[in-house]
Each structure stands twice: as structure tokens, then as C-alpha cells.
N, C-alpha and C positions, 0 to 999 in steps of 0.2 A: 468744336466738340472736345470734351475732356479726353485725355488718353484712356485707353481701356484699363480697367483694374484687373488684377490677378488675385485669385482667392485660394486660401489653404484651409481645409477643414482639419481640425485637431480632434481626433476621436478614434475609438476602436474601429478597425476596418469592418468587422461584422455588422456593427451598428449602421454604418454608412451604406454598406451593400444591401442590408435589409430595407432601408428607407428608399434606396434607388429602385428596388423591385416594386415598390408601391406607387412609383411615379408613372404618369402616362408617357407615351412616346412623343417626341424623341427624348430618350433619357440622357442626362448629362454625362460627359466623359470625365472620369476621375483618374488622375495619375498619382500613384503612390510614391512618396518620397521618404527618405529616411532622416534627412537633416533639414535645417531651416532654409535651405536654398529654394527659391521660388522660381521655377521655370516660367517663361513668358508664354504659357499655353494652358488651355483648359482649366480645370479645377484640380488642385493638388490635395492629397490626403497625407497627413503626417500622423502615423499611428501613435497612439498614446495609451498608457496603462496596459493592464494585462488583458489576455484574451478572455472573453466572457461569453456565456451561453445566453442567447436572447430568445427565450421561449415566448415571452409576452411583454410588449412595451409597457413601461410604466410600473412594472412589477419586479424590477431588480431589487435585491435586498439592499437595505439602507447603506451598509458598509461598502458594498461594491459600487453603488451609485455615487457615493461620496468620493471614493478613490478615483473614479473615472473623471468626475467633474473637477476635482481639485488638481489632478495631474494635468488635465487639458488646459485649465486656466493658468497654472504655473508655467507651463511650456509656452503658451501664447505671450505671457508677460515677458519671459526671458528673451524670446526672439524679437519682441517689439523694442525692448530696451537696447538690444544689440543693433537695432536699425534694420532688421530684415523684414519687419512688417511696419507699415505706416499707420495702421489702425487695427483695432480688435473689435469684433462683434461677438459679445458673449451671449450664451443661451441661459435661460432661467435655471436655477438650481435650488436644492433644498438646503436652507440654512441650518435647519435642525440636524439633518443627516451629517453635514460637514462639521458641525460643531461637536459631534460625538468623536469625530476623527481628529479635529483640530480645535480644541477648547479655546474659546474666546473669539471664534469667527462669528461676525455679526452680519456680514454682507460682502458682496463683490467690490463695492465702491471702496470700502476701507482696506480690503485685501490688496486691491490693485495699487492703491497709494503706497501702502507699506512695502510691497514687493518691488515697486518701481523706484522707490526712493523719493517720491514726490512729497510735497508739503500737504497741507490740509485740502482735500478734494471738495468739490461742490457738486451736489446731485441736482441735475437739471432735467427737464422734460420738454421736448420740442414738438410743437404742432404748427402747421402753417398759420393758423388763425390766432393762437394764444400759446405762450410758453410758460413754464413754471420753474421756480427755484425753491429749494428747501434749505432753511438755515440749519436745522438739526435733521438728522437722518434716521438711522435705526437706533432709536433711543426710547426707553420707557417714558411714558407721559409724565410720570412723577418726577423725572429729572430734567424736563425740558426747560422750565423757567430758570433753573440754576445754570443751564448750559448756554443761555443766550447772553451775548455780549455785543456791544456796539461795533467792535471790530469784525465779529463774525457776520453780523447783518450787513455791514458795509461790503465785506468781501463777497458775500452771496449776491448782492445786488449788482456789483461790478461784474461778476462772472456771468450773470444772466444778460447783462448789457452787452458783453463781448460776444456771447453766443448769438444774440439777435443781430448784432452788427455783422458777424461772420455769415449769417444767413440772409443778409441783404437789407437790413433795416438800419439806416445810418443814425437815426435819433430815436431810440426806443422809448416808449412811454411805459413806465412800470408802476404798478400798484403794490403797496406793501401792506400785508395783513397785520392787524393788532394781535396780541396774544390773548387778552382777556375779553370776556363778553362786553359788548358796547364800547370797545376800545378803552376799557378800564373805567369809564364814566368819571373822568376827571380825578382818578385816583381812588375812587370809592371801591372799585372792584379789582384793583391791582395797579401798581405803579410802574410796571415794566415799559408801558408805552411812553411815559414821560421821561423816564430815567435812562432807558436803553435803546428803544426803537427810534424815537423822534430824533435824537442826536445824530444817528446815522443818516436818516433821511435829509435832515437840514444841511449836513456837511456836503452831501452829494448835490443837493439843490444849489448850494453856493458854487459848485463846480460847473453849473449850467445843465445838469441832468434833469430830465423830466421824471421825477419820482414823486409819487403821491402817497400819503398815509401818515400814521397808521390808520387803516380802515377796518371797521368791524367785519370779520370774515363772512358772517352770515349775510349781511346786506350787500357786501361787495360781490359775492358769487351769485346772489339772487338777481342783481340788477345789471351785471356787467354786459355790455353790448359789443357786438362785433366791431373791432377796430378801435374801441375806446382805449384799450391798453394792449400793448404787444406782449407784455409779460406780467406775471404776478409772483411776488416773493412771499412764501408762507413760512411761519415760524416752526412748524413741525409737520411730520409726515402726513398724517391723516387730515390735518387741516386743509392742506392743498390738494391731496390726491383723491379724496372722496369726490369732490366736485370735478377735478380735472379728468379723471378716468371716465366720468359720465359723458364726456364730450366725444369719446371714441379713442381709437388707437393713437399712441404717441411713441416717440423715441426717447429712451433714457440716455442721457449724455453725462459722462463723468468729466468735469472740467478741472484742470489743474494737473493732469498727468503729462508726461513727456511724449505721449502719443494719443491719438484719438481713440476713445472707447465709447461704443454705443451698445444698446441692448433693447429688446422689447420691454414694454412697461407692464409685464404680467409675470406671474409665478410659474412653477414647473408644470402645473396641470397634469398630474400623473394619470388622471382618469381619461384624458384626451390623447395621451402619448401614442404616436404611431397611427392615429386615426385619420390624420389629414384635416382635422376640424379645429385645431388649436388656433 
């Protein structure tokens, strides 16, 4: 059996105490700590941000919500970089609220990479039956084609391969989506497949990897069978995630950081906050 893990919540104490009150018995024991030292017992609580009044979950004003989320995330990254945490599990947050406080913020993936000094991160989603990688992340659709490069596609496929190998699949089979309808139709509907995507696939195939594509995304997702592929690489956010989220819950993994980072694959759901139904 693996050794027991020890957990630290980084949040305002009132928020945690209010949530514990809503839980059935037996309630978890929480030990409050003031520094990043993690005792080998129970669940630890590291207070973060200012005291807040919690009259109704999901209805904090945007500025307060953003300050709490950003302070908690920054503290978690700081302690992980120092080696006090081996992994971070982040909760969903409102990008628009934080962007008002920190202009230029587009997502936790990018913020984690910047604050930890990592290189270019890769956004992955893991499920036991099928995993997903995104070449571009939080980017307007109008900028996707210009952002695609053979190197970025190669890096994304390799990251997905390493994740699948880490999860126990020694020789992953990976399908790669085309960008354009009908995979460009031999250049009639776009030439990104021939000029950018195919060179990445062919180079990895020469290395002995089982990589297939570029495949039209509509037909790939419509016909994919259990076990046919272990993972799919999509060119942009909604191309992969519309289908992938229809399969059920998954784990978001940021690859390329100096520590493990995971999160749920959904947004903040303010309407469900505190209900126990999220």
C-alpha cells in the first residue's frame, strides 16, 4: 500500500468551518497551522486572505472572491516550490473576477507555470478509459491557427504519452485531431494539416510511437471505441472538451510543473456553492 498522504487546506477558516458544519458525522478533524509545516496527522488548515463574512455561499462580491482565490493559489505555489507540498489540488475559480484584480490572468494553468518558473505547460485531462491533451488552451478561436506549431503539437503529444505511461499504460495509442473540417480536404479547406500537424505525427511515428492522424474531429469523436485509443490530442479547447466532458467527470492535470497539479474539470458553479451538489 502507498504511504498515507497528508493534506493542507489553504482557505479562510470561516469558510472551512461552515463547510464542515454541513458534512455528516463523523466530521473530519482539522488542525490549524500558521506556516507551511505539515504535521503528519489529520487535515491541516493554513489560513489565507482576510476574514470574511459568509452569509451565503456563492454570493461573495467579486473582489473578495478574487482576493481569496488568488491568495490561496499563490500560497500553495510558494510552498510547493519550496518542497513543502508534493502536489496541489486547486478548486475552480472565476477567471473574470481575478482578471479585474490581476489584468492578464487567463487561467490557473498559465499562472501556475509563471509563478513556479516552469516552461510551457500542457493542459491534460485524465479518465481511466480515455485521456485528452490540448495544444492551445485559453485562447480566442480567432488566434488558434496562428498559435499552432509543429513543436507545440509534438510537445503536447509527448506530454500526453508521459501521463498515460505514468498511469500504467506502457505503449499508449494516441489519436490526433485535425484543425480544419474534413482534415483540410487535401488543402482545399486549410493547409495546417499538411504543413504543421502531419510533420509532428510523422516524426513521432519514426520514434516508434503509436500516433494516428490528423483525423477529422467530428468523425473521430463519433466513431471512437473503448480501447481503440488511450488518448486524444486536440488542437484547441472546445474541439476536445465538448466531447470529452460528455463522457463524465475527469481530472485536469497540468504537465510540466516542478510539482503535481490537478483540479476538477469544471468551473466555479456559484449557483451550487455550499449545496453539496457540485
